[in-house]
TORMI-76206 format. One record per residue: x, y, z of N, C-alpha, C in turn; residue in three letters. Coordinates in steps of 0.1 Angstrom, whole numbers. Atoms other than C-alpha are relative to their C-alpha. Layout:
N
n_c1 / n_c2 / n_c3 / ca_c1 / ca_c2 / ca_c3 / c_c1 / c_c2 / c_c3 / code
X / Y / Z / X / Y / Z / X / Y / Z / ALA
...
END
This chain:
70
n_c1 / n_c2 / n_c3 / ca_c1 / ca_c2 / ca_c3 / c_c1 / c_c2 / c_c3 / code
1 / -4 / 18 / 138 / -96 / 217 / 2 / -10 / -11 / UNK
5 / 8 / 10 / 129 / -116 / 185 / 5 / 9 / -13 / UNK
-2 / 9 / 12 / 143 / -115 / 152 / -12 / -10 / -12 / UNK
10 / 4 / 18 / 116 / -114 / 116 / 4 / 1 / -8 / UNK
-5 / -3 / 20 / 131 / -119 / 85 / -12 / 2 / -2 / UNK
8 / -7 / 12 / 108 / -102 / 58 / 9 / -2 / -7 / UNK
-9 / 2 / 12 / 115 / -111 / 28 / -8 / 16 / -12 / UNK
9 / -5 / 3 / 102 / -84 / 0 / 4 / -2 / -17 / UNK
-5 / 5 / 12 / 100 / -92 / -38 / 4 / 13 / -11 / UNK
-5 / -14 / 10 / 122 / -66 / -67 / 0 / -2 / -11 / UNK
-4 / 4 / 17 / 120 / -82 / -102 / 5 / -13 / 0 / UNK
-3 / 14 / 1 / 137 / -111 / -99 / 7 / -6 / 13 / UNK
-8 / 3 / -18 / 157 / -106 / -65 / -8 / -4 / 11 / UNK
7 / 2 / -15 / 148 / -111 / -32 / 7 / 8 / 8 / UNK
-7 / -7 / -6 / 151 / -80 / -11 / -5 / -10 / 18 / UNK
3 / 7 / -11 / 153 / -95 / 24 / 2 / 18 / 13 / UNK
2 / -11 / -5 / 144 / -68 / 53 / 1 / -11 / 11 / UNK
1 / -4 / -9 / 151 / -72 / 88 / -7 / -1 / 15 / UNK
10 / -14 / -13 / 124 / -63 / 122 / 6 / -4 / 10 / UNK
-1 / 7 / -13 / 138 / -66 / 158 / -16 / 9 / 7 / UNK
13 / -10 / -9 / 104 / -64 / 178 / 1 / -9 / 15 / UNK
-1 / 11 / -11 / 103 / -78 / 213 / -16 / -1 / -5 / UNK
14 / 11 / 5 / 69 / -102 / 217 / -11 / 14 / 1 / UNK
14 / -13 / -1 / 48 / -69 / 229 / -5 / 12 / -13 / UNK
-1 / -9 / 16 / 57 / -48 / 192 / 2 / -9 / -7 / UNK
2 / 16 / 14 / 52 / -88 / 172 / -21 / 0 / 5 / UNK
18 / -4 / 3 / 17 / -82 / 187 / -5 / 8 / 1 / UNK
4 / -17 / 7 / 13 / -48 / 180 / -4 / -2 / -14 / UNK
2 / 6 / 9 / 21 / -59 / 148 / -10 / -6 / -6 / UNK
9 / 16 / 0 / 3 / -87 / 143 / -15 / 7 / 1 / UNK
16 / -2 / 1 / -30 / -72 / 155 / -2 / 16 / -10 / UNK
1 / -16 / 14 / -25 / -36 / 133 / -10 / -9 / -11 / UNK
4 / 11 / 15 / -27 / -63 / 104 / -14 / -4 / -4 / UNK
14 / 8 / -6 / -57 / -79 / 119 / -13 / 6 / -6 / UNK
3 / -8 / 0 / -72 / -49 / 123 / -9 / 12 / -17 / UNK
-1 / -10 / 14 / -65 / -34 / 88 / -11 / -9 / -6 / UNK
4 / 6 / 13 / -80 / -62 / 70 / -15 / -1 / 4 / UNK
18 / -1 / -10 / -111 / -65 / 96 / -6 / 16 / -10 / UNK
-1 / -12 / 4 / -116 / -27 / 83 / 0 / 2 / -18 / UNK
2 / 0 / 15 / -108 / -34 / 48 / -19 / -12 / -6 / UNK
7 / 9 / 1 / -133 / -67 / 47 / -16 / 11 / 0 / UNK
11 / -8 / 5 / -163 / -34 / 56 / 3 / 6 / -8 / UNK
-2 / -9 / 8 / -158 / -18 / 33 / 4 / -7 / -11 / UNK
1 / 8 / 14 / -160 / -46 / 7 / 12 / 5 / -14 / UNK
-5 / 8 / 11 / -128 / -46 / -3 / 14 / -4 / 1 / UNK
-8 / 9 / 1 / -102 / -65 / -15 / 14 / -6 / 14 / UNK
-3 / -3 / -15 / -82 / -75 / 16 / 17 / -17 / -5 / UNK
-9 / 4 / 9 / -54 / -97 / -6 / 16 / 4 / 9 / UNK
-20 / -8 / -8 / -18 / -77 / 11 / 0 / 0 / 10 / UNK
3 / 3 / -8 / -36 / -80 / 45 / 3 / -9 / -1 / UNK
-9 / 9 / -5 / -35 / -111 / 41 / 19 / -3 / -3 / UNK
-11 / 14 / 4 / -5 / -120 / 25 / 12 / 9 / 12 / UNK
-3 / -3 / -18 / 15 / -97 / 56 / 5 / -4 / 8 / UNK
1 / 9 / -8 / -1 / -113 / 78 / 3 / -17 / -1 / UNK
0 / 22 / 5 / 3 / -150 / 60 / 21 / 4 / 4 / UNK
-10 / -6 / 6 / 42 / -132 / 56 / 10 / -2 / 23 / UNK
0 / -7 / -8 / 43 / -119 / 97 / 5 / -17 / 8 / UNK
1 / 10 / -7 / 30 / -151 / 112 / 10 / -14 / -8 / UNK
-2 / 10 / 6 / 54 / -180 / 90 / 11 / 5 / 0 / UNK
-14 / -2 / -3 / 85 / -163 / 96 / 7 / 0 / 13 / UNK
-4 / 10 / -11 / 112 / -178 / 112 / 5 / 17 / 9 / UNK
1 / -8 / -13 / 117 / -164 / 148 / 16 / -1 / 12 / UNK
-16 / 5 / 0 / 154 / -161 / 159 / -2 / 5 / 13 / UNK
-6 / -9 / -12 / 161 / -148 / 197 / 12 / 0 / 14 / UNK
-13 / -3 / -3 / 185 / -126 / 206 / 2 / 5 / 16 / UNK
-1 / -7 / -12 / 200 / -113 / 241 / 4 / 13 / -10 / UNK
-7 / -12 / 9 / 208 / -76 / 233 / 9 / 5 / 15 / UNK
-8 / -10 / -12 / 242 / -60 / 255 / -2 / 14 / 0 / UNK
-5 / -17 / 0 / 238 / -25 / 272 / 13 / 2 / 1 / UNK
-10 / -4 / -3 / 267 / -3 / 272 / 5 / 12 / 4 / UNK
END
């Protein structure tokens, strides 16, 4: 299981979100954002938001962690 940190700016503060994804889920999220970006390009719309989200996902710190089942 990998831990991905994503930050969101709210006014002057930065609010952090922690998303816990395994490798398959992480790959699916990235592929979905890329598909969205390609769809926006086909429609000749701006891709700034999709580019920003993709950049944050690809450059997010990844922390490997173990899960204990009780």
